[in-house]
VMD Tcl script that draws the C-alpha trace (Angstrom):
set ca {
  {-38.73 -0.53 -7.74}
  {-36.56 -3.24 -9.30}
  {-37.62 -2.24 -12.83}
  {-37.18 1.47 -12.09}
  {-33.59 0.92 -10.96}
  {-32.74 -1.91 -13.31}
  {-29.94 -0.17 -15.27}
  {-27.82 0.46 -12.17}
  {-28.58 -3.05 -10.89}
  {-27.39 -4.62 -14.13}
  {-24.26 -2.44 -14.03}
  {-23.62 -3.54 -10.45}
  {-24.07 -7.23 -11.28}
  {-21.76 -6.90 -14.28}
  {-19.06 -5.27 -12.12}
  {-19.34 -7.98 -9.46}
  {-19.20 -10.75 -12.08}
  {-16.08 -9.27 -13.70}
  {-14.53 -8.71 -10.27}
  {-15.00 -12.31 -9.13}
  {-13.85 -13.86 -12.41}
  {-10.88 -11.53 -12.83}
  {-9.72 -11.84 -9.21}
  {-10.06 -15.59 -8.74}
  {-8.20 -16.29 -11.95}
  {-5.30 -14.16 -10.73}
  {-4.44 -15.44 -7.25}
  {-0.70 -15.21 -6.65}
  {1.63 -16.89 -4.18}
  {2.90 -13.36 -3.50}
  {-0.37 -12.03 -2.08}
  {1.22 -11.55 1.36}
  {4.19 -9.51 0.15}
  {5.67 -6.13 1.01}
  {3.24 -3.81 2.88}
  {0.49 -6.44 2.93}
  {2.80 -8.68 4.95}
  {3.23 -5.87 7.45}
  {-0.52 -5.56 7.93}
  {-1.09 -9.31 7.93}
  {1.71 -10.62 10.16}
  {-0.22 -9.80 13.34}
  {-2.41 -12.83 12.57}
  {0.14 -15.64 12.03}
  {2.20 -14.19 14.88}
  {-0.81 -14.48 17.20}
  {-2.64 -17.60 16.01}
  {0.15 -19.71 14.51}
  {3.29 -18.84 16.46}
  {1.62 -17.74 19.72}
  {3.74 -14.60 19.74}
  {1.31 -11.65 19.49}
  {3.92 -9.24 20.88}
  {6.39 -10.18 18.11}
  {9.25 -11.00 20.46}
  {10.85 -13.43 17.98}
  {10.97 -12.81 14.22}
  {12.83 -15.94 13.10}
  {9.63 -17.40 11.67}
  {8.99 -14.17 9.79}
  {12.50 -14.08 8.34}
  {12.11 -17.66 7.19}
  {8.78 -17.02 5.47}
  {9.94 -13.78 3.87}
  {13.14 -15.06 2.36}
  {11.95 -18.56 1.43}
  {8.81 -17.21 -0.27}
  {10.39 -14.01 -1.62}
  {7.79 -11.79 0.05}
  {10.00 -8.75 0.58}
  {13.53 -7.51 0.08}
  {13.93 -6.53 3.74}
  {12.05 -6.76 7.03}
  {11.14 -3.07 6.96}
  {7.72 -3.96 8.35}
  {9.38 -4.66 11.71}
  {10.57 -1.64 13.65}
  {12.17 -1.34 17.10}
  {10.77 -0.16 20.40}
  {12.77 2.28 22.56}
  {14.35 -0.69 24.39}
  {15.54 -2.19 21.08}
  {12.99 -5.03 20.98}
  {11.00 -5.94 17.86}
  {7.79 -4.07 17.19}
  {5.13 -3.97 14.48}
  {5.66 -1.11 12.03}
  {2.04 -0.82 10.90}
  {-1.06 -0.39 13.05}
  {-3.65 -3.10 13.70}
  {-6.49 -1.76 11.54}
  {-5.94 -3.99 8.54}
  {-5.39 -7.04 10.75}
  {-8.83 -6.46 12.32}
  {-10.40 -6.55 8.84}
  {-8.37 -9.56 7.72}
  {-9.18 -11.52 10.90}
  {-12.52 -13.19 9.97}
  {-11.16 -14.49 6.70}
  {-7.87 -15.54 8.25}
  {-9.81 -17.68 10.71}
  {-11.76 -19.22 7.82}
  {-8.48 -20.03 6.08}
  {-7.05 -21.39 9.34}
  {-10.04 -23.72 9.70}
  {-9.85 -25.03 6.14}
  {-6.09 -25.52 6.40}
  {-6.82 -27.83 9.35}
  {-9.70 -29.64 7.64}
  {-7.93 -30.10 4.29}
  {-4.55 -31.02 5.73}
  {-2.62 -27.97 4.51}
  {0.20 -26.44 6.59}
  {-1.35 -24.25 9.28}
  {1.36 -21.63 8.84}
  {-0.70 -18.63 7.74}
  {0.68 -18.73 4.20}
  {-0.58 -21.92 2.56}
  {-3.30 -22.11 -0.12}
  {-6.39 -21.94 2.15}
  {-5.14 -18.69 3.67}
  {-4.43 -17.18 0.25}
  {-7.85 -18.14 -1.10}
  {-9.71 -17.02 2.00}
  {-7.98 -13.64 2.21}
  {-8.65 -12.98 -1.47}
  {-12.29 -13.90 -0.89}
  {-12.40 -11.42 1.96}
  {-10.97 -8.62 -0.14}
  {-13.49 -9.29 -2.92}
  {-16.31 -9.24 -0.37}
  {-15.25 -5.81 0.91}
  {-15.14 -4.47 -2.67}
  {-18.53 -5.99 -3.46}
  {-20.14 -4.51 -0.34}
  {-18.62 -1.12 -1.23}
  {-20.20 -1.10 -4.70}
  {-23.56 -2.29 -3.33}
  {-23.56 0.52 -0.76}
  {-22.34 3.08 -3.28}
  {-25.21 2.25 -5.63}
  {-27.66 2.57 -2.76}
  {-26.22 5.98 -1.81}
  {-26.11 7.37 -5.34}
  {-29.73 6.42 -6.04}
  {-30.68 8.98 -3.38}
  {-29.13 11.72 -5.52}
  {-29.25 10.69 -9.18}
  {-31.38 8.94 -11.77}
  {-30.91 5.21 -12.20}
  {-29.16 5.44 -15.57}
  {-26.76 8.05 -14.18}
  {-25.91 5.74 -11.29}
  {-25.23 2.92 -13.75}
  {-22.74 5.12 -15.61}
  {-21.09 6.23 -12.35}
  {-20.54 2.67 -11.13}
  {-19.09 1.61 -14.48}
  {-16.99 4.79 -14.51}
  {-15.24 3.87 -11.26}
  {-14.83 0.21 -12.13}
  {-13.41 0.53 -15.65}
  {-12.46 4.14 -16.43}
  {-10.11 4.57 -13.45}
  {-7.18 2.86 -11.78}
  {-9.69 1.14 -9.49}
  {-9.47 -1.55 -12.16}
  {-6.24 -2.57 -10.44}
  {-6.51 -1.46 -6.83}
  {-10.02 -2.77 -6.15}
  {-9.25 -6.04 -7.90}
  {-5.79 -7.57 -8.31}
  {-4.13 -5.48 -5.56}
  {-7.16 -5.57 -3.29}
  {-5.34 -6.75 -0.14}
  {-3.70 -3.33 0.13}
  {-5.16 -0.49 2.18}
  {-6.70 1.31 -0.82}
  {-9.46 -1.28 -1.28}
  {-10.43 -1.26 2.39}
  {-10.33 2.54 2.61}
  {-12.56 2.72 -0.47}
  {-15.05 0.55 1.43}
  {-14.83 2.63 4.61}
  {-15.19 5.98 2.83}
  {-18.30 4.56 1.15}
  {-19.52 3.31 4.52}
  {-18.93 6.74 6.05}
  {-20.99 8.44 3.34}
  {-23.74 5.86 3.83}
  {-24.00 6.41 7.61}
  {-23.67 10.17 7.14}
  {-26.66 10.18 4.80}
  {-28.62 7.92 7.16}
  {-27.88 10.12 10.20}
  {-28.96 13.29 8.39}
  {-32.16 11.58 7.25}
  {-32.89 10.19 10.70}
  {-30.46 11.35 13.43}
  {-30.47 8.24 15.60}
  {-27.64 7.50 17.99}
  {-26.91 4.17 16.29}
  {-25.78 6.03 13.18}
  {-23.64 8.33 15.31}
  {-21.96 5.30 16.87}
  {-21.46 3.79 13.42}
  {-19.75 7.01 12.27}
  {-17.43 6.82 15.28}
  {-16.57 3.18 14.53}
  {-15.85 3.92 10.88}
  {-13.63 6.88 11.80}
  {-11.69 4.78 14.32}
  {-11.04 1.75 12.12}
  {-10.15 3.98 9.18}
  {-7.60 5.76 11.36}
  {-6.17 2.43 12.52}
  {-5.75 1.46 8.86}
  {-4.01 4.70 7.91}
  {-3.61 7.40 10.58}
  {-3.74 10.29 8.10}
  {-7.31 9.21 7.25}
  {-8.50 10.54 10.62}
  {-9.91 13.51 8.68}
  {-12.69 11.27 7.40}
  {-14.75 12.61 10.32}
  {-15.07 15.86 8.34}
  {-17.55 14.20 5.99}
  {-20.35 13.89 8.59}
  {-19.32 17.09 10.37}
  {-19.57 19.26 7.23}
  {-22.43 17.40 5.51}
  {-25.41 19.76 5.03}
  {-23.23 22.66 6.17}
  {-23.34 25.75 3.95}
  {-22.19 28.40 6.41}
  {-20.44 28.88 9.74}
  {-23.87 29.26 11.33}
  {-24.87 25.81 10.02}
  {-21.74 24.31 11.56}
  {-22.39 25.99 14.91}
  {-25.98 24.72 14.94}
  {-24.84 21.19 14.16}
  {-22.29 21.20 17.00}
  {-24.88 22.54 19.44}
  {-27.31 19.84 18.29}
  {-24.73 17.11 18.87}
  {-23.89 18.23 22.39}
  {-27.48 18.79 23.46}
  {-29.85 16.29 21.86}
  {-27.20 13.65 21.14}
  {-25.07 13.84 24.28}
  {-25.86 10.23 25.17}
  {-24.98 9.08 21.65}
  {-21.62 10.85 21.87}
  {-20.89 9.10 25.16}
  {-21.73 5.70 23.66}
  {-19.56 6.53 20.68}
  {-16.61 7.55 22.86}
  {-16.83 4.33 24.87}
  {-16.94 2.10 21.77}
  {-14.12 4.06 20.10}
  {-12.00 3.56 23.22}
  {-12.71 -0.20 23.23}
  {-11.69 -0.49 19.56}
  {-8.49 1.46 20.19}
  {-7.65 -0.42 23.38}
  {-5.66 -3.32 21.83}
  {-3.48 -0.91 19.87}
  {-2.97 1.39 22.84}
  {-2.25 -1.52 25.17}
  {0.37 -2.86 22.77}
  {2.01 0.53 22.43}
  {2.00 1.00 26.21}
  {3.52 -2.43 26.81}
  {6.28 -1.87 24.24}
  {7.04 1.82 24.80}
  {5.42 2.97 28.03}
  {3.20 5.33 26.01}
  {-0.47 4.73 25.10}
  {0.01 6.64 21.83}
  {3.21 6.09 19.88}
  {4.47 6.73 16.36}
  {5.77 3.38 15.12}
  {6.29 4.65 11.55}
  {10.04 5.02 12.05}
  {11.34 5.11 8.51}
  {13.59 8.11 7.83}
  {13.54 7.30 4.10}
  {9.88 8.22 3.66}
  {7.44 10.53 5.36}
  {5.31 13.62 4.95}
  {7.07 16.83 3.92}
  {4.34 19.41 4.36}
  {6.27 22.19 2.64}
  {7.11 20.18 -0.47}
  {3.90 18.68 -1.94}
  {4.30 16.86 -5.25}
  {1.07 18.10 -6.83}
  {2.28 18.40 -10.43}
  {4.06 15.00 -10.54}
  {1.07 13.29 -8.92}
  {-1.23 14.69 -11.61}
  {0.93 14.80 -14.72}
  {4.11 12.75 -14.26}
  {4.65 9.93 -16.73}
  {5.94 7.93 -13.81}
  {2.56 7.76 -12.06}
  {0.51 10.81 -13.03}
  {-3.18 10.42 -12.24}
  {-4.38 12.27 -15.34}
  {-1.86 10.52 -17.59}
  {-2.86 6.95 -16.74}
  {-6.43 7.67 -15.62}
  {-7.48 10.47 -18.00}
  {-11.18 10.08 -17.13}
  {-10.25 11.55 -13.74}
  {-10.47 14.96 -15.41}
  {-14.26 14.56 -15.13}
  {-13.91 14.18 -11.36}
  {-12.02 17.45 -11.19}
  {-14.45 19.26 -13.50}
  {-17.29 17.66 -11.55}
  {-16.40 19.67 -8.43}
  {-17.74 22.77 -10.22}
  {-21.05 21.04 -10.92}
  {-21.15 19.70 -7.36}
  {-20.99 23.24 -5.95}
  {-23.48 24.46 -8.53}
  {-26.09 21.72 -7.98}
  {-25.77 20.64 -4.34}
  {-24.06 23.00 -1.92}
  {-25.37 20.97 1.01}
  {-22.75 18.27 0.39}
  {-20.19 20.24 -1.63}
  {-18.28 21.58 1.39}
  {-17.93 18.18 3.06}
  {-16.70 16.51 -0.13}
  {-14.38 19.34 -1.17}
  {-12.74 19.83 2.22}
  {-12.16 16.13 2.90}
  {-10.96 15.47 -0.66}
  {-8.70 18.53 -0.57}
  {-7.05 17.64 2.75}
  {-6.66 13.99 1.81}
  {-5.18 14.80 -1.60}
  {-2.72 17.25 -0.06}
  {-1.56 14.60 2.40}
  {-1.22 12.07 -0.43}
  {0.97 14.33 -2.55}
  {3.04 15.44 0.46}
  {4.29 11.88 0.99}
  {7.93 11.85 -0.13}
  {7.47 8.61 -2.10}
  {4.64 10.25 -4.00}
  {4.54 7.51 -6.70}
  {3.52 4.92 -4.05}
  {5.50 1.90 -5.19}
  {4.42 -0.31 -8.07}
  {0.77 0.68 -8.21}
  {-1.07 1.60 -11.39}
  {-1.54 5.35 -11.83}
  {-1.73 7.47 -8.63}
  {-2.78 4.74 -6.21}
  {-4.04 6.48 -3.02}
  {-6.59 8.72 -4.79}
  {-8.80 5.64 -5.34}
  {-9.99 6.10 -1.76}
  {-11.61 9.41 -2.77}
  {-13.67 7.99 -5.63}
  {-16.80 7.34 -3.50}
  {-17.08 11.10 -2.92}
  {-15.55 12.53 -6.10}
  {-18.05 10.52 -8.13}
  {-20.83 12.84 -6.92}
  {-19.44 15.66 -9.05}
  {-19.39 13.40 -12.10}
  {-23.03 12.57 -11.43}
  {-24.05 16.22 -11.37}
  {-21.99 16.83 -14.52}
  {-23.86 14.03 -16.35}
  {-27.28 15.25 -15.27}
  {-26.38 18.84 -16.19}
  {-25.85 17.90 -19.84}
  {-29.00 15.82 -20.22}
  {-31.12 17.12 -23.06}
  {-28.11 18.61 -24.85}
  {-27.22 16.03 -27.49}
  {-23.97 17.72 -28.51}
  {-22.64 17.90 -24.94}
  {-23.74 14.34 -24.27}
  {-22.04 13.10 -27.43}
  {-18.83 14.89 -26.44}
  {-18.92 13.62 -22.87}
  {-19.65 10.00 -23.69}
  {-17.27 10.07 -26.64}
  {-14.40 11.24 -24.44}
  {-15.44 8.87 -21.65}
  {-15.34 5.92 -24.05}
  {-11.95 7.03 -25.36}
  {-10.53 7.54 -21.86}
  {-11.95 4.21 -20.63}
  {-10.45 2.36 -23.57}
  {-7.08 4.04 -22.99}
  {-7.24 3.28 -19.27}
  {-7.94 -0.42 -19.85}
  {-5.26 -0.68 -22.56}
  {-2.66 1.09 -20.41}
  {-3.57 -1.17 -17.52}
  {-2.97 -4.15 -19.80}
  {0.41 -2.63 -20.70}
  {1.13 -2.21 -17.00}
  {0.26 -5.85 -16.31}
  {2.54 -6.94 -19.17}
  {5.40 -4.70 -17.95}
  {5.23 -2.66 -21.16}
  {4.55 0.29 -18.88}
  {7.18 -0.03 -16.17}
  {5.78 0.02 -12.60}
  {8.55 2.29 -11.26}
  {10.70 3.83 -13.96}
  {8.55 5.25 -16.77}
  {9.64 8.60 -18.25}
  {8.06 10.79 -20.93}
  {10.51 9.43 -23.52}
  {9.69 5.86 -22.57}
  {5.92 6.50 -22.41}
  {6.07 8.04 -25.89}
  {7.99 5.02 -27.23}
  {5.54 2.57 -25.60}
  {2.33 4.47 -26.35}
  {-0.30 2.06 -27.75}
  {2.44 -0.54 -28.25}
  {2.03 -4.24 -27.45}
  {5.74 -4.88 -26.86}
  {8.46 -3.36 -24.71}
  {10.48 -0.83 -26.75}
  {13.84 -2.21 -27.90}
  {15.80 0.65 -26.30}
  {13.85 0.55 -23.03}
  {16.86 0.70 -20.68}
  {18.05 3.92 -22.30}
  {14.67 5.59 -21.83}
  {13.67 4.49 -18.33}
  {14.56 6.08 -15.01}
  {17.62 4.77 -13.20}
  {17.30 1.13 -12.12}
  {17.19 1.12 -8.33}
  {17.20 -2.66 -7.97}
  {15.63 -4.24 -4.88}
  {18.34 -6.92 -4.95}
  {21.71 -6.63 -3.25}
  {23.39 -6.13 -6.63}
  {24.11 -2.58 -7.78}
  {23.41 -2.33 -11.51}
  {25.56 0.28 -13.23}
  {23.89 2.07 -16.17}
  {24.96 1.33 -19.72}
  {27.95 3.44 -20.86}
  {28.56 4.23 -17.19}
  {32.00 5.81 -17.71}
  {30.68 8.28 -20.28}
  {27.68 9.29 -18.16}
  {29.35 9.94 -14.80}
  {32.16 12.12 -13.50}
  {34.36 10.69 -10.75}
  {35.38 12.53 -7.61}
  {37.89 11.27 -5.04}
  {36.22 11.58 -1.66}
  {38.97 9.89 0.36}
  {42.30 8.30 -0.57}
  {44.52 6.70 2.05}
  {47.11 4.29 0.65}
  {49.02 3.93 3.90}
  {48.49 0.88 6.12}
  {46.17 1.19 9.15}
  {45.51 -1.23 11.99}
  {42.18 -0.62 13.67}
  {40.45 -2.16 16.68}
  {38.82 -1.45 20.04}
  {35.97 0.59 18.57}
  {32.71 -0.67 17.15}
  {32.51 1.89 14.32}
  {35.65 2.65 12.34}
  {36.65 4.87 9.43}
  {33.47 6.86 9.63}
  {33.09 9.35 6.78}
  {30.05 11.43 5.92}
  {29.20 14.30 3.67}
  {26.01 16.03 2.50}
  {24.65 14.75 -0.79}
  {24.38 18.30 -2.13}
  {28.13 18.78 -1.66}
  {28.67 16.41 -4.59}
  {25.83 17.08 -7.04}
  {22.50 18.78 -7.64}
  {21.16 15.72 -9.52}
  {18.90 13.07 -7.95}
  {21.46 10.29 -7.40}
  {25.09 9.30 -7.30}
  {27.21 6.18 -6.89}
  {29.83 5.57 -4.20}
  {32.65 3.06 -4.68}
  {34.58 1.91 -1.61}
  {37.73 -0.15 -2.15}
  {40.62 -1.32 0.01}
  {42.87 -4.21 0.91}
  {41.90 -6.11 4.07}
  {43.82 -8.47 6.33}
  {43.36 -9.77 9.85}
  {46.18 -10.51 12.36}
  {43.88 -12.99 14.06}
  {43.04 -16.21 12.22}
  {40.02 -18.53 12.16}
  {37.51 -15.70 12.20}
  {33.89 -16.76 11.85}
  {32.28 -13.33 11.67}
  {33.86 -10.43 9.81}
  {33.33 -6.68 10.18}
  {30.81 -5.08 7.85}
  {31.10 -2.08 5.58}
  {28.01 0.09 6.01}
  {26.94 2.69 3.44}
  {23.70 4.62 3.91}
  {21.94 7.95 3.92}
  {21.71 9.82 7.20}
  {18.71 12.03 7.95}
  {19.08 13.79 11.30}
  {20.91 10.78 12.76}
  {18.52 8.15 11.37}
  {19.71 5.92 8.55}
  {17.89 4.82 5.41}
  {18.76 3.17 2.11}
  {21.57 1.26 3.82}
  {23.67 -1.56 2.41}
  {26.12 -3.84 4.19}
  {29.09 -5.73 2.76}
  {31.16 -8.32 4.61}
  {34.84 -7.31 4.74}
  {36.31 -10.77 4.32}
  {37.96 -9.82 1.01}
  {38.84 -11.99 -1.96}
  {41.89 -14.27 -2.20}
  {44.15 -11.23 -2.32}
  {42.27 -9.51 0.48}
  {40.73 -6.88 -1.81}
  {37.26 -5.49 -1.20}
  {35.21 -3.45 -3.66}
  {31.71 -2.29 -2.77}
  {29.21 0.00 -4.49}
  {26.41 2.14 -3.10}
  {23.64 3.82 -5.09}
  {21.87 6.55 -3.16}
  {18.17 5.78 -2.64}
  {15.26 8.08 -3.46}
  {16.17 11.07 -1.33}
  {14.08 12.75 1.34}
  {16.29 15.82 0.95}
  {19.51 16.66 -0.85}
  {20.73 17.98 2.49}
  {20.78 14.41 3.85}
  {24.24 12.96 4.38}
  {26.00 10.01 2.80}
  {27.49 7.97 5.62}
  {30.22 5.36 5.10}
  {31.72 3.38 7.99}
  {33.07 0.02 9.09}
  {30.93 -1.76 11.67}
  {33.29 -3.85 13.76}
  {30.76 -5.32 16.18}
  {33.22 -7.88 17.65}
  {36.01 -5.28 17.91}
  {38.50 -7.57 16.23}
  {41.79 -6.27 14.83}
  {41.61 -5.33 11.18}
  {44.33 -4.06 8.85}
  {43.36 -1.84 5.89}
  {45.51 -0.36 3.16}
  {44.94 1.26 -0.27}
  {41.69 2.71 1.03}
  {39.79 4.80 -1.52}
  {36.29 6.21 -1.60}
  {35.25 7.49 -5.02}
  {31.99 9.26 -5.91}
  {30.43 9.11 -9.39}
  {28.00 11.92 -10.22}
  {25.73 12.19 -13.30}
  {27.11 14.45 -16.02}
  {23.64 15.53 -17.17}
}
mol new
graphics top color blue
foreach p $ca { graphics top sphere $p radius 0.5 }
foreach p [lrange $ca 0 end-1] q [lrange $ca 1 end] { graphics top cylinder $p $q radius 0.2 }
display resetview
């Protein structure tokens, strides 16, 4: 058996070797940054600071800003009573937990700070992520050998590992959800196959556990249950028979599954109930991003030079073509794979921030590789015996793999920008080993994560100015918390994708010895919820002048409003004169 399946085994061992070497030579002090911090902070809050309910976030603020882990504390939201609340669900924290405890133990033994962020925690969490990836590839090989020849499986494993953007998201960025979802989709396929081979209740329970944890990682992944439901289903009659079978012969298994699912969900539901009074609650309160069902970004997700899947991962074309061969060669699994992949992909591209941060290529689609790879397998076996087709396939695969690895190297070296790449910039950087000299002129607008607003080069020649408000006369304001509130729809100013706002005025205070000054707030307003906000202290310079800039963020909708106001939380008297709000809109 070992000799018969030796090619895929050698491919697997090579992948694991590269994974371990590559990952453990690239451990960063920023492992717990941005979204990862949001998933992870359950653990230090509970085991280090004895504050599992997150009532006090001073420790979090200290760690974030001293270590540079995030620009803001967006991973903390508010409950209806205004108290702090975790933004993300507990699913990732459950998976991190065993390795966190290992890191916690070694921090104690080796004398490192037991703060959740020191070296033993970093090393242990990275080890955990690598273990999940390794288990996923081991399981995937085992699954694929049930469907394909050994040499085909070897190619499929190498395909995922090196011809796609998994080269980044299952390795260097493996503490993010994509790596863990890749593992759980693989696990779901494994238990689905096992249940259909031998329909024991233990496999049914395992399917329920996988569905639950996957949903707690990313709620939109709840549709993963469609894989076992539609597996071996070719018609409506097949589906009806399967449902009848479940509720007759496997009634006891369904009851066991429901009980275990409830137990797994209980900590999350209990937390929600304690904080909100509701056992199920949507904590994803971020008006700046969300799902817009009627505006999917299918074309940009596939072809954009910012993050297009087929641009940076051209071998993915074989996954799309492979769906034809999947339906042609194995209709028993084609429906399950196509429906789940289709729904998941539609949800991915309907997310308003469809480029998904600083990931390489179209990040979320990596979670679909354990099922899309089946189509590639049937494609490969369909061309066996045809030397011309094989030469064309493997020739293009080698070319696409080489391009993928080179472009990933460019991405790692910042030659391909993680956020701002355009067609003009991509063309200038194509196959280059250095950043183009005129990069700033070719890239998308710089939306800096720092507090500083960076005006584009030749700003005055690229933007028209519009006076929104001009009020030179003196005003004395007090008694109200929010003053000088002005708002207007973005689309009233421009049909482009951004604009700048400049607020200026002369400030003075009748009262002296002020410790805390009012703040100028500029933000976007979406149905009463603010996003992309910036605050500026209105203490003024030596002459009392204040000048503040605001760059609109990536918009949910051009119908959203620009809101400008003074937040006078202490209701102190403030005198303002020479007030002017000016808007700068792109000329082209």
